[in-house]
C-alpha positions as CSV (number, residue, x, y, z in Angstrom):
1,M,-33.4,-14.1,11.7
2,S,-33.6,-14.4,8.1
3,L,-31.4,-11.8,5.9
4,R,-31.6,-10.7,2.6
5,V,-28.2,-11.3,1.1
6,A,-27.2,-10.3,-2.4
7,V,-23.7,-12.0,-3.6
8,Q,-21.6,-9.6,-5.9
9,M,-19.4,-12.4,-7.4
10,D,-18.3,-13.7,-10.8
11,P,-20.5,-15.9,-13.1
12,M,-21.9,-19.1,-11.1
13,E,-21.2,-21.4,-13.9
14,S,-17.6,-20.8,-13.7
15,I,-16.8,-21.4,-10.3
16,N,-15.0,-24.6,-8.7
17,I,-17.5,-25.9,-6.0
18,D,-15.0,-27.9,-4.3
19,G,-12.6,-24.9,-3.6
20,D,-14.7,-21.7,-4.0
21,S,-15.1,-20.0,-0.6
22,S,-17.8,-17.7,-1.9
23,F,-19.7,-21.0,-2.6
24,A,-19.2,-21.9,1.0
25,L,-20.5,-19.0,2.2
26,M,-23.6,-19.1,0.3
27,L,-24.2,-22.8,1.3
28,E,-24.2,-21.7,4.8
29,A,-26.3,-18.7,4.5
30,Q,-28.9,-20.7,2.7
31,A,-28.6,-23.4,5.8
32,R,-29.5,-20.6,8.2
33,G,-32.5,-19.5,6.2
34,H,-31.0,-16.5,4.6
35,K,-32.7,-15.6,1.1
36,L,-29.8,-15.4,-1.7
37,W,-29.6,-13.3,-5.0
38,H,-26.7,-13.2,-7.4
39,Y,-25.2,-10.5,-9.4
40,H,-22.2,-9.5,-11.5
41,V,-20.5,-6.4,-11.0
42,R,-21.1,-5.2,-14.6
43,H,-24.9,-5.2,-13.4
44,L,-24.4,-2.6,-10.5
45,S,-25.7,0.7,-11.2
46,M,-26.3,4.1,-9.5
47,K,-28.8,6.6,-10.3
48,A,-30.3,9.8,-8.7
49,G,-28.6,8.3,-5.2
50,E,-30.0,4.6,-5.7
51,V,-27.8,1.8,-5.9
52,T,-29.6,-1.0,-8.0
53,A,-28.3,-4.4,-9.5
54,W,-30.2,-6.5,-11.9
55,A,-29.8,-10.0,-9.9
56,H,-31.2,-13.7,-10.0
57,P,-32.5,-15.1,-6.9
58,V,-30.5,-18.4,-6.4
59,T,-30.3,-21.5,-4.7
60,V,-27.5,-23.6,-4.2
61,K,-26.5,-27.4,-3.7
62,R,-23.3,-29.3,-3.5
63,E,-23.7,-31.2,-6.8
64,R,-21.1,-30.9,-9.6
65,G,-22.9,-29.6,-12.7
66,A,-26.1,-28.7,-11.1
67,H,-24.8,-26.6,-8.3
68,Y,-26.9,-23.5,-8.6
69,E,-30.5,-23.0,-9.8
70,F,-31.5,-19.1,-10.8
71,G,-35.0,-17.5,-10.4
72,P,-36.3,-14.8,-13.1
73,P,-34.1,-11.6,-12.9
74,V,-35.4,-8.8,-10.8
75,Q,-33.8,-5.4,-10.2
76,L,-32.9,-4.8,-6.9
77,D,-32.7,-1.5,-4.6
78,L,-29.3,-2.6,-2.7
79,A,-30.4,-0.1,0.2
80,R,-34.3,-0.9,0.5
81,D,-34.4,-4.8,-0.7
82,I,-31.3,-6.0,0.8
83,D,-29.5,-6.2,4.4
84,V,-26.1,-7.8,3.4
85,V,-23.9,-7.7,0.1
86,L,-20.9,-9.8,-0.1
87,M,-18.5,-8.0,-2.4
88,R,-16.9,-11.3,-3.6
89,Q,-15.8,-10.9,-7.3
90,D,-12.2,-11.7,-7.8
91,P,-9.5,-9.2,-8.4
92,P,-7.5,-7.8,-10.3
93,F,-7.8,-4.8,-8.4
94,D,-8.5,-2.2,-11.3
95,M,-10.6,1.0,-11.7
96,A,-13.5,-1.3,-12.3
97,Y,-13.1,-2.8,-8.9
98,I,-12.5,0.6,-7.2
99,T,-15.6,2.0,-9.1
100,A,-17.6,-0.7,-7.3
101,T,-16.4,0.3,-3.9
102,H,-17.4,3.9,-4.4
103,I,-21.0,3.0,-5.4
104,L,-21.2,0.1,-2.6
105,E,-19.9,2.7,-0.1
106,H,-23.3,4.7,-0.6
107,I,-25.4,1.8,1.0
108,H,-23.0,0.9,3.6
109,P,-23.4,0.2,6.5
110,K,-27.2,0.6,6.3
111,T,-27.0,-2.4,3.8
112,L,-24.0,-4.0,5.5
113,V,-21.3,-4.7,2.6
114,V,-18.6,-7.2,3.5
115,N,-15.7,-6.3,3.5
116,D,-16.2,-2.6,4.1
117,P,-15.9,-1.2,0.7
118,A,-14.0,1.8,1.9
119,S,-11.5,-0.2,3.4
120,V,-11.1,-2.5,0.6
121,R,-10.6,0.5,-1.6
122,N,-7.9,2.0,0.9
123,A,-6.0,-1.4,1.5
124,P,-5.0,-3.2,-1.8
125,E,-3.3,-6.6,-0.7
126,K,0.1,-5.5,-1.9
127,L,-0.2,-1.8,-0.6
128,F,-1.7,-2.3,2.9
129,V,0.8,-5.0,3.9
130,L,3.5,-2.2,3.9
131,K,1.9,-0.5,7.0
132,F,3.7,-3.4,8.6
133,P,7.1,-3.3,7.5
134,E,8.7,-4.8,10.5
135,L,6.6,-7.9,9.6
136,M,7.6,-8.2,5.9
137,P,10.7,-9.3,3.9
138,E,12.8,-6.4,2.2
139,T,10.4,-4.7,-0.1
140,L,10.5,-2.0,-3.1
141,V,7.5,-0.5,-4.5
142,T,8.7,1.8,-7.7
143,S,8.5,2.5,-11.3
144,D,12.1,3.7,-11.3
145,T,14.7,1.1,-12.8
146,R,17.6,2.5,-11.3
147,E,16.0,1.5,-7.9
148,I,15.0,-1.7,-8.8
149,I,18.5,-2.4,-10.1
150,R,20.0,-1.2,-6.8
151,F,17.8,-3.3,-4.8
152,R,18.8,-6.4,-7.1
153,Q,22.4,-5.3,-6.6
154,E,21.7,-5.4,-2.7
155,H,19.7,-8.7,-2.5
156,G,20.6,-10.5,-5.7
157,D,17.8,-13.2,-5.5
158,I,14.6,-11.3,-6.2
159,I,10.7,-11.7,-7.0
160,V,9.3,-9.2,-9.4
161,K,5.4,-8.9,-9.7
162,P,2.6,-6.5,-10.5
163,L,1.3,-4.1,-7.7
164,F,-2.1,-5.2,-8.6
165,G,-2.2,-8.6,-10.1
166,N,-3.6,-11.8,-8.6
167,G,-3.4,-15.7,-8.4
168,G,0.2,-15.3,-9.1
169,A,-0.1,-14.0,-12.5
170,G,2.8,-11.8,-13.7
171,V,5.3,-13.1,-10.7
172,F,8.8,-13.5,-11.6
173,H,11.6,-15.0,-9.7
174,L,15.2,-13.6,-10.9
175,K,18.1,-15.5,-9.5
176,P,21.3,-13.3,-9.2
177,N,22.7,-14.4,-12.8
178,D,19.5,-13.9,-14.7
179,S,20.1,-11.0,-17.3
180,N,16.3,-10.9,-18.3
181,L,15.6,-8.1,-15.5
182,N,15.7,-5.0,-18.0
183,S,13.6,-6.8,-20.5
184,L,11.1,-7.5,-17.8
185,I,10.9,-4.0,-16.5
186,E,10.1,-3.0,-20.1
187,M,7.6,-5.5,-20.5
188,F,5.8,-4.2,-17.3
189,T,6.0,-0.5,-18.4
190,E,4.7,-1.0,-21.8
191,R,1.7,-2.8,-20.3
192,S,1.0,-0.4,-17.5
193,R,1.9,2.8,-15.7
194,E,1.6,1.1,-12.3
195,P,4.7,0.8,-10.0
196,L,6.1,-2.8,-9.5
197,M,6.8,-4.7,-6.3
198,V,10.2,-6.1,-5.9
199,Q,11.1,-8.4,-2.8
200,K,13.9,-10.5,-1.6
201,Y,13.4,-14.0,-2.6
202,L,12.4,-16.2,0.4
203,P,13.7,-19.7,0.0
204,A,11.3,-20.9,2.4
205,V,8.7,-20.7,-0.2
206,R,9.9,-24.1,-1.1
207,Q,8.3,-25.4,2.1
208,G,5.0,-23.4,1.3
209,D,3.1,-20.2,1.5
210,K,0.9,-20.1,4.3
211,R,-2.4,-18.9,3.9
212,V,-4.2,-17.9,7.4
213,I,-7.5,-16.6,7.8
214,L,-8.7,-14.0,10.2
215,I,-12.5,-13.4,11.0
216,D,-13.0,-10.1,12.5
217,G,-9.3,-9.6,13.2
218,V,-8.7,-13.0,15.0
219,A,-6.6,-15.8,13.4
220,L,-8.8,-18.8,13.2
221,G,-6.8,-21.3,11.0
222,G,-4.5,-22.0,8.1
223,I,-3.6,-23.9,5.2
224,N,0.1,-24.4,3.5
225,R,0.5,-24.0,-0.4
226,V,3.4,-25.8,-1.5
227,P,4.6,-24.7,-4.9
228,A,4.8,-27.2,-7.9
229,E,8.8,-28.7,-8.6
230,G,10.4,-26.0,-10.5
231,E,7.7,-23.3,-9.7
232,A,8.4,-20.2,-7.4
233,R,4.5,-19.5,-7.1
234,S,2.4,-21.4,-4.8
235,N,-0.8,-20.1,-5.8
236,M,-3.4,-23.0,-6.4
237,H,-4.0,-21.5,-9.7
238,V,-0.9,-22.2,-11.2
239,G,-0.4,-25.8,-9.4
240,G,0.1,-25.1,-5.8
241,T,-0.8,-28.1,-3.5
242,P,-2.7,-27.1,-0.2
243,V,-1.7,-29.3,2.6
244,K,-2.5,-29.3,6.3
245,T,-0.6,-26.9,8.8
246,V,-0.5,-25.6,12.2
247,L,0.2,-21.9,13.0
248,T,3.5,-21.3,14.5
249,E,4.3,-18.7,17.2
250,R,5.6,-16.0,14.7
251,E,2.3,-16.3,12.4
252,L,0.1,-15.8,15.5
253,E,2.2,-12.9,16.5
254,I,2.0,-11.4,13.1
255,C,-2.0,-12.0,13.3
256,A,-2.0,-10.5,16.8
257,K,-0.2,-7.1,15.5
258,I,-2.3,-6.5,12.3
259,G,-5.6,-7.8,13.7
260,P,-6.9,-4.8,15.5
261,E,-6.4,-2.7,12.6
262,L,-8.3,-5.2,10.3
263,K,-11.4,-5.2,12.9
264,A,-11.1,-1.7,13.1
265,R,-11.8,-1.2,9.3
266,G,-14.6,-3.5,9.0
267,M,-12.8,-6.2,7.4
268,I,-14.7,-9.5,8.5
269,F,-13.3,-12.0,6.3
270,V,-9.3,-11.6,5.5
271,G,-6.6,-13.9,4.3
272,I,-3.0,-13.2,4.9
273,D,0.1,-14.8,3.2
274,V,3.3,-15.9,5.2
275,I,6.5,-17.2,3.9
276,G,9.0,-18.4,6.3
277,G,7.7,-16.1,9.1
278,Y,7.5,-12.9,6.8
279,L,4.1,-11.4,6.0
280,T,3.9,-11.0,2.2
281,E,0.1,-9.9,1.5
282,I,-3.2,-9.2,3.2
283,N,-5.9,-10.5,1.1
284,V,-9.2,-8.4,1.6
285,T,-11.0,-8.4,-1.7
286,S,-11.8,-12.0,-2.2
287,P,-9.8,-14.3,0.3
288,T,-10.0,-18.0,-0.4
289,G,-9.4,-20.9,1.7
290,L,-12.5,-22.0,3.5
291,Q,-13.1,-25.0,1.8
292,E,-9.4,-26.4,2.0
293,L,-9.2,-25.6,5.6
294,A,-12.8,-27.4,6.2
295,R,-11.3,-30.8,4.4
296,F,-7.9,-30.6,6.4
297,D,-8.9,-29.5,9.9
298,G,-12.9,-30.0,10.0
299,I,-13.1,-26.3,10.7
300,H,-16.1,-24.6,8.8
301,L,-15.3,-20.7,9.2
302,E,-18.0,-19.9,6.9
303,R,-20.1,-20.2,10.0
304,N,-17.7,-17.8,12.0
305,I,-18.2,-15.4,9.2
306,W,-22.0,-15.7,9.3
307,D,-21.9,-15.1,13.2
308,A,-19.9,-12.2,12.6
309,I,-22.2,-11.0,9.9
310,E,-25.5,-11.6,12.1
311,A,-23.8,-9.7,15.0
312,R,-23.9,-6.7,13.0
313,R,-27.7,-6.9,12.1
């Protein structure tokens, strides 16, 4: 079975071929004989009920500096010309991202969109996780300064972060004696009307922030991301180091509780974050970790993802 696959993602020239999960998915699709096109979300359009995108046919190879080759651009009717759309552009999860989910919802499931665009829209990483409070650290979502101050008085050591950020940007660790909380709240509120997420600090983050990958709601592997010395964030964008790990009983228990919900929502490829046995995020927009897991454990979950996609076509 040969599928026609359009990949909605960031510019090809900017990706890291040794770490990018979209690149791994494209390599696997190509190896299976699927035809690939690449387009940026800004080239997605809708007119008179038709969803189109200006896209380049693309071939990929694992060769640094020559990892892709484009053909001439064509305008695709995503409902007629394409079998699968991989929605893989990176966050932030802003109104542009939300608009793209609305547009792609018009072609799904006739053209399979991975992950389901309506479910992606309804499950932003730091909000969807709130459905499972029993699995989380103490957490507050608010714009109310009084509530943030009260939360800090209760817990002392806290993390403050933007609700729709990504890659560790704008994440602050405030210790009990840190006098910058009010200034930090002012800075956030001047930049955005969105609430903040405030969480009790988990010292276990020094041992790592584990990314667990679930395919069709089933946990199939994980990597640990250890923060750099003097850094509270473990994201690899800000110097976190990926290391080999195994899933604990607690982590498998978390996955068993959330897995059925993910599958029911059409979320084929999901990455969750776990610190010290607590669930902190459920990443559904553009999860990563495939290539690191392949290096450490020899597990190529891009194959499982394509198996799941092909089973739906």
